[in-house]
MARPA-497212 format. One line per 4 residues: number of its first residue (from 1); their letters; for each residue x, z, y negated of C-alpha. Coordinates in Angstrom, 1 decimal. Layout:
! residues N
NUM) a) X Z Y; ...
//
This chain:
! residues 103
1) mfsd) -133.3 63.8 -98.2; -130.6 62.4 -95.9; -131.1 62.0 -92.2; -127.7 62.7 -90.7
5) tvlq) -126.6 61.1 -87.4; -124.3 62.6 -84.8; -120.7 63.0 -85.9; -118.5 60.6 -83.9
9) skta) -114.8 61.0 -83.4; -112.1 58.4 -83.4; -108.3 58.8 -83.0; -105.6 56.4 -84.2
13) fvge) -101.8 56.5 -84.5; -99.8 56.1 -87.7; -99.4 52.4 -88.6; -102.4 51.1 -86.7
17) tvhl) -105.4 49.3 -88.0; -108.8 51.1 -87.7; -112.2 49.7 -87.8; -115.0 52.1 -88.7
21) pckn) -118.4 50.5 -88.1; -121.5 51.7 -89.9; -124.2 52.2 -87.4; -127.1 51.6 -89.8
25) nlsl) -127.8 48.0 -88.6; -127.2 46.6 -92.1; -124.8 43.7 -92.5; -124.5 43.2 -96.3
29) ehsv) -121.5 44.6 -98.1; -123.6 46.0 -101.0; -125.9 47.8 -98.6; -123.6 50.7 -97.9
33) ewlf) -121.3 53.2 -99.5; -118.4 54.8 -97.7; -117.4 58.4 -98.6; -114.2 60.1 -97.4
37) qplq) -113.7 63.8 -97.0; -110.0 64.6 -96.3; -109.1 67.4 -93.9; -109.0 70.8 -95.4
41) siya) -111.2 69.7 -98.3; -114.8 70.6 -99.2; -115.0 67.5 -101.5; -115.7 63.9 -100.6
45) fkvi) -115.1 60.8 -102.8; -116.3 57.2 -102.6; -114.0 54.7 -100.9; -116.4 51.7 -101.0
49) sggh) -119.4 51.2 -103.2; -121.3 47.9 -103.7; -118.7 46.2 -101.4; -115.8 47.1 -103.7
53) vtng) -113.0 49.6 -103.2; -113.6 52.4 -105.8; -110.4 54.4 -105.3; -107.5 52.2 -106.3
57) tfdh) -104.9 54.2 -104.4; -106.4 52.8 -101.2; -107.0 49.3 -102.5; -104.3 47.6 -100.5
61) rrni) -105.1 49.2 -97.2; -108.9 49.5 -97.1; -111.5 46.9 -97.2; -115.0 46.2 -96.0
65) tgst) -116.4 43.4 -93.9; -120.2 43.6 -93.6; -120.7 47.3 -93.3; -117.5 48.0 -91.4
69) ltir) -114.7 49.8 -93.2; -111.2 48.7 -92.1; -108.1 50.8 -92.8; -104.7 49.1 -92.3
73) dtit) -101.4 50.8 -91.8; -102.9 54.2 -91.2; -101.1 57.4 -92.3; -101.9 61.0 -91.4
77) hdsg) -103.5 61.5 -94.8; -106.2 59.1 -93.7; -107.5 61.8 -91.3; -110.9 63.2 -92.3
81) iytc) -114.6 62.5 -92.2; -115.8 59.0 -93.2; -119.5 58.8 -94.0; -121.5 55.6 -94.4
85) veda) -124.6 55.9 -96.6; -127.2 53.3 -97.1; -127.4 52.2 -100.8; -131.1 51.3 -100.4
89) gigk) -132.2 54.9 -101.0; -133.4 55.3 -97.4; -130.8 58.1 -96.9; -129.5 57.2 -93.5
93) mhri) -125.9 58.3 -92.8; -123.3 57.7 -90.1; -120.3 60.0 -89.9; -117.0 59.4 -88.2
97) nltv) -114.2 62.0 -87.9; -111.0 60.1 -87.9; -107.8 61.7 -86.7; -104.5 59.9 -87.3
101) qgr) -101.6 61.1 -85.2; -97.9 60.5 -85.5; -96.2 58.6 -82.7
//
């Protein structure tokens, strides 16, 4: 069973670089998975797993350093809920609601 943390909010503008830290105190890239649930969607998909980008459409703009997800050149379609989940099976999650606004 997952133990969910409080949902945090972050706002960015189109074209900015956003850093989404995973608040699970883990520093190894293979220790976390990042999931993304776009606005207006009930489905989420993996962005980062095992330290590797799993969705090729975001490969050039998204990467991970430690357990922090970085999104470069943000667009409005990057808005949604990003969830960091520990791979270790402990089940701890950290969720960030990202809103990307036009300038």
